[in-house]
N, C-alpha and C positions, 0 to 999 in steps of 0.2 A: 140061423147065423147071427143072430141076436143071442143066444145063450150064449155062442163060443165069445163074443164080446165082453159079455160079461161077466163070464168067466175068468177073463184074460185082464180084466178092469179087477175084478177081486183077487187075484195072482199079484199084479203092480201093488196094492194095495197092503197086500199081507206081506211083498217084498220092502213096501216100506216102513211098514210098522216094526219087521225084523232090524232091518239097518238102522233106526233110531234106535232102538232098544240097545244092538251091539254098540254104536256110538257113542249111549250114557254111559256104557260099562269098560270103559276104555278106560285105561288105568293115569294113562298123565297125560297133558294136552299137546304133548312133542306129536303124539301118535291120530292127533285128529283130523292135521291136514294131509296124512297120508292116507288113514281112511277113508277122511270124505271123497278121495279121487277114486281109491277103489269101489267103494257105497255108488258114486255116482257113474262108473263105467258099468257095474253090476247093472243098475236101472237102467240105465243107457241102453245095454244089450237086451233087458227085459220088454222095454216099451218095441226094440228095434224088430225082436223075434218073429213077430208073425207076418213084417212087412217084408223080409225076408225070405218068406216061403212063398209070399206074392209075386215077386220078382224072380222067384224060382220056375213060375207055372205050376206048383202043385197046389192049385186049387181049383174051387169051381163055383160058380155060384147058377143062380135059378135065370130058369128063361128069359128070356126081354117078349117075347112073342106068345103075346092072350092064347090060351087053348092047346100052349105043349107045355109038358111035365117034364118033372126031371130038371137036373144042372146038367150045364155043357159046358165045356171047356173055352175055356178067352179067345180063343184061336175060331172055334164052332160063332162065339156070341157075338163077335166082330164080321163074322163073315157074313150071318145071319140079319145083322144090322145094317150091314153094306145092302144087303140084296133086297131089304124091304124099302132103304133109301130110292134105289135105283125104280122100285118098283113103283113110287108114290112120286117119283121122276118123270116115269113112263108117261103113268097117267095123267100128271100135268101137262107133260109137252103135247100130245094127244088131242087134249081137249084145246091146247091154245092155237092146234093146227086146225080145231074146227069137228074134230069128232063131237058129233051130239050127244053119245053114252059111249064110258070106258067102263067095261065089264071085267071081268077077272085079268090081271096082268101075273106073269111069273115070268121071274129073270133067274137063269142060271148062272151061276157062279164057277169057274174055274179057275183053282190057285187065286180066289182073292179076288177075281175080276170078273167082271160079267164078262156073259158068253155066248148067250143067248137067250132071246127075247121074243116071249107069245104073250098076244094081248087081244081079246074080243072087244072088238069095235065096231060100234054103229056110225056108218058114216054119214056126215051133217051136208053142211051146205059149202061148198069149197073145199071138202078135204080129200086129199089126194093118198093113196097106199103108197104112191110113190114117195112123193115128199117128205109123209111120215117116216118111211123106211130110210131115209138117207138123213133126217135130221135125228132120229134115235140114235142110227149108227154113229155120225158125230157127236151126238150127247155121251154115252158110254161106251164108244171105242173099240163094239161088234164091228162084226162084217155084217153089208147091208142082208148075205145070204140067210142071214142068221138071224133077222128081226120077221116072225112071222103074225099074222092075224088073223083072226077066226071071227 
């Protein structure tokens, strides 16, 4: 990614240099105003070109999740971040409800929304699986039947 950024900057600098030389070679000052406008538009297009490809969705970024190699599409990236945030929320909620230990937490997503929750929990004093199931259902918007404890 950094090499692409470096090439983009190098290209912008080269374009700017060429535009400055072209402006200096113009024969009369009457054309300078129009030339500067045209050169400005060219420079603006060169600056915005990479951003246009980002907006079209033709880009990928490194995986934000440690241990996962490769690049992923933005839609997958956002879903993974949401899943990870939901898993953290589940762990925190279970601890606040009195779980003595929270192990592995998995949140399955469907269409960008939490669908199923599975958590490994050791019940502490005052911990109720039914209350936890109800709380997680409200927190994530999943059906109580889709909240499982191991």
